[in-house]
C-alpha positions in Angstrom: 0.0 0.0 0.0 1.5 3.3 -1.0 2.4 5.8 1.7 0.0 8.7 2.1 1.0 11.8 0.2 2.3 14.8 2.1 -0.2 17.6 2.7 0.2 20.3 0.1 0.2 23.8 1.5 -0.9 26.4 -1.1 1.3 29.4 -1.7 -1.6 31.8 -2.3 -5.0 32.4 -0.7 -7.9 34.3 -2.4 -5.5 35.6 -5.1 -2.9 36.9 -2.6 0.6 35.5 -2.0 1.0 34.1 1.5 3.7 35.9 3.6 4.7 32.5 5.0 4.2 30.0 2.2 5.5 27.1 4.2 2.8 27.5 6.9 -0.9 26.7 6.7 -3.4 29.6 5.8 -4.4 29.9 9.5 -0.8 30.6 10.5 -0.1 33.6 8.3 -0.2 36.2 11.1 -2.5 39.0 12.3 -1.9 41.4 9.5 -2.8 38.8 6.9 -5.9 37.9 8.8 -7.0 41.6 9.1 -6.5 42.1 5.4 -8.5 39.0 4.6 -11.3 40.1 6.8 -11.4 43.6 5.3 -11.4 42.3 1.7 -14.3 40.0 2.6 -16.3 42.9 4.2 -15.7 45.0 1.0 -17.1 42.1 -1.1 -20.1 41.9 1.1 -20.8 45.6 0.8 -20.5 45.3 -3.0 -23.1 42.5 -2.8 -25.4 44.8 -0.8 -25.1 43.1 2.6 -23.5 46.1 4.3 -22.8 45.9 8.0 -24.8 42.7 8.4 -22.0 40.8 6.7 -19.4 42.0 9.1 -20.4 39.5 11.7 -20.4 36.6 9.3 -16.7 36.1 9.2 -14.1 35.7 12.0 -10.4 36.1 11.5 -8.8 33.4 9.4 -7.6 30.7 11.7 -9.2 32.1 14.8 -12.1 29.7 14.7 -15.5 31.1 15.9 -15.9 34.8 16.5 -14.4 35.9 19.8 -17.0 35.6 22.5 -17.6 37.1 26.0 -15.8 35.5 28.9 -17.8 33.2 31.1 -18.7 34.9 34.5 -16.7 33.6 37.4 -13.6 32.6 35.5 -10.8 31.5 37.7 -7.2 32.7 37.6 -6.2 29.7 35.5 -9.0 29.7 33.0 -8.5 30.7 29.4 -10.6 33.8 28.6 -11.6 35.8 25.5 -13.9 38.7 24.9 -15.2 40.6 22.0 -13.4 43.7 20.8 -12.2 45.7 17.9 -9.1 43.6 17.2 -10.1 43.4 13.6 -11.7 46.7 13.1 -12.9 48.0 9.7 -10.5 50.2 7.7 -11.5 53.3 9.6 -9.1 55.8 11.1 -8.5 55.0 14.8 -10.0 57.9 16.8 -7.6 60.7 17.7 -7.5 61.0 21.5 -5.7 63.0 24.2 -2.3 61.9 25.3 -3.4 62.7 28.8 -1.5 64.5 31.5 1.3 62.0 31.8 2.6 61.4 28.2 6.3 61.4 29.0 7.0 62.5 25.4 8.4 66.0 26.2 5.1 67.8 25.7 4.3 67.9 29.4 7.5 67.8 31.4 9.5 64.5 31.3 10.7 63.2 27.9 11.4 59.5 27.8 11.7 59.3 24.0 15.3 60.5 24.1 16.4 58.2 26.8 18.7 55.3 26.0 16.9 52.0 26.6 13.4 53.2 25.7 13.3 51.1 22.5 12.3 47.7 23.9 9.6 45.0 23.8 9.4 44.3 27.5 8.3 47.4 29.3 7.7 46.0 32.8 10.9 47.3 34.3 12.5 50.7 34.6 15.7 51.3 32.7 18.7 53.5 33.4 19.3 54.3 37.0 16.4 52.2 38.3 15.6 48.5 37.7 12.2 48.4 39.5 9.8 45.9 37.9 6.1 46.7 37.8 3.9 44.0 39.3 0.6 42.8 38.0 -1.2 40.2 35.8 1.0 39.7 32.7 -0.4 41.3 29.6 0.9 41.1 26.0 -0.1 44.2 23.9 -0.2 43.5 20.2 -1.0 46.2 17.6 -1.3 46.0 13.8 -0.3 49.4 12.3 -2.2 49.8 9.0 -2.1 52.4 6.2 -5.5 53.9 5.4 -4.2 55.3 2.1 -3.3 51.7 0.9 -6.5 49.9 1.9 -5.2 49.2 5.4 -2.1 47.3 4.4 0.6 46.9 7.1 3.1 49.8 7.5 6.6 48.5 7.5 8.8 50.4 9.9 6.1 52.5 11.7 7.0 53.1 15.3 4.7 53.0 18.4 5.3 54.7 21.7 3.1 53.0 24.3 2.5 53.7 28.0 0.0 53.1 30.8 -0.4 53.2 34.6 0.8 50.5 37.0 -1.1 48.2 39.3 -1.8 51.0 41.7 -2.9 53.5 39.1 0.4 55.5 39.1 2.2 56.8 36.0 6.0 56.5 36.0 7.9 59.8 35.8 4.9 61.7 37.3 2.9 60.1 40.1 4.0 60.2 43.8 6.2 57.2 44.5 6.9 56.6 40.8 8.6 59.9 39.8 12.0 58.2 39.6 10.7 55.3 37.5 10.2 54.9 33.8 8.6 51.5 33.7 5.5 50.7 31.5 6.8 52.9 28.7 8.5 51.8 25.6 9.0 52.3 21.8 9.0 49.6 19.2 9.2 49.5 15.4 6.9 47.4 13.3 8.2 44.8 10.8 6.9 44.1 7.3 3.7 42.7 8.9 3.0 46.1 10.6 2.8 44.4 14.0 4.4 45.6 17.3 4.2 43.5 20.5 4.9 44.7 24.0 5.2 42.7 27.1 3.6 44.5 30.1 1.1 44.1 33.0 -2.6 44.8 33.1 -3.2 48.4 34.2 -5.3 49.6 37.1 -8.6 51.5 36.9 -8.1 54.9 38.5 -10.8 57.4 39.4 -12.5 59.2 36.5 -11.2 57.0 33.7 -12.1 53.6 32.0 -9.1 51.2 32.1 -6.9 52.0 29.1 -3.5 52.1 27.4 -2.0 55.1 25.6 -0.2 55.0 22.3 1.4 57.3 19.8 2.2 56.2 16.2 5.3 57.6 14.4 6.4 57.2 10.7 9.6 55.6 11.7 11.8 54.7 14.7 14.1 57.6 13.9 11.2 60.1 14.1 9.9 58.7 17.4 12.3 60.9 19.3 10.2 64.0 18.9 6.4 64.1 19.7 6.0 66.7 17.0 6.5 63.9 14.4 3.7 61.6 15.6 0.9 60.8 13.1 -1.7 59.5 15.5 -2.4 59.6 19.3 -5.0 57.1 20.6 -5.9 54.8 23.4 -6.9 51.1 23.9 -10.0 50.4 25.9 -10.0 47.2 27.9 -13.1 45.0 28.0 -15.2 45.1 31.2 -15.5 41.4 31.8 -11.8 40.9 31.8 -11.2 44.0 34.0 -13.6 42.5 36.6 -11.7 39.2 36.6 -8.2 40.8 36.8 -9.3 43.2 39.5 -10.5 40.3 41.6 -6.9 39.2 42.0 -4.4 40.3 44.6 -2.9 43.8 44.2 -5.8 45.3 42.3 -8.1 45.8 45.2 -8.6 49.5 44.8 -9.5 49.0 41.1 -12.7 47.1 42.1 -14.3 50.2 43.6 -13.1 52.6 40.9 -14.3 50.4 38.0 -17.7 50.3 39.6 -17.9 54.1 39.5 -17.1 54.5 35.7 -18.5 53.1 32.5 -17.2 52.9 28.9 -20.2 54.9 27.7 -19.7 57.8 30.0 -15.9 57.9 29.8 -14.6 61.3 28.7 -12.4 59.6 26.0 -14.3 56.6 24.8 -17.8 57.8 25.5 -18.3 59.5 22.1 -18.6 56.1 20.3 -18.5 53.7 23.2 -14.9 52.8 22.3 -16.1 50.8 19.3 -12.9 51.4 17.4 -10.6 51.2 20.4 -11.9 48.2 22.3 -9.2 45.6 22.4 -9.8 41.9 21.7 -8.7 39.8 24.7 -7.5 36.2 24.9 -5.3 34.1 27.2 -5.4 33.2 30.9 -5.0 35.3 34.0 -2.5 32.9 35.5 -0.3 32.6 32.5 -0.9 36.0 30.9 -3.5 37.8 28.8 -3.2 39.3 25.3 -4.9 42.3 23.9 -5.0 42.8 20.1 -6.0 46.0 18.3 -5.9 47.1 14.7 -4.6 50.7 14.4 -5.4 52.2 10.9 -3.7 55.6 10.5 -3.0 58.1 7.8 0.7 57.6 7.3 
């Protein structure tokens, strides 16, 4: 009996060359998945289905559409929640950098400090090596070019920052003025993706849990805030926030989260954070991941 033939992996999909031809279609990466979803949505609009068709397809290789987490998830349970991880090709809303940007526009400037270009932003660098504690969080962004039908932007740079487990911002808040943790810059590759290793931020009074970001044309231009092409924020889903804040170290966030809402937030409230709500996956014990597509005008 002849041996079974080896599985053939196609080099193209829906008329496009695969970025990783030796891998299955479902392992081509987030940027390829986003482009596939967008092209399908455009086809549906052309057929007259409009927004109804948007919910018919999930990301290639992601299985069923991401669903809300089950209430009462334990610290070791895998979780996922709906979000805007594969948003339509619409400009990410321009938002305030807030009072603690650290980009030189409001006091401290971390952009010109040696060591700020890094993937793991949990620790301070330079004169301090303090490591921020909290539930592990991977932040993954796909930087897309609106002028080119949301294709990935090779070489775009992202400056990202957020508060710590106690709601403090490094460089500014009392007790954290001498720290620069939870801040970092990274350049995207050909797939347009940047990935940061961090911790889940707290919820502090007056704001929905969030992460700040600035997009720059290149790493070389990410040393001056005047060069940024977009400033926005990532909103974190309520169900996951509740689960994280039930763990040790986030006690004060339980009460503050109860006093705010995504709809009334002074940043996300204008559209309910629909274009900035991250898609979550992972487990609290081993680490969560938030994904967001960031279409910009390059």
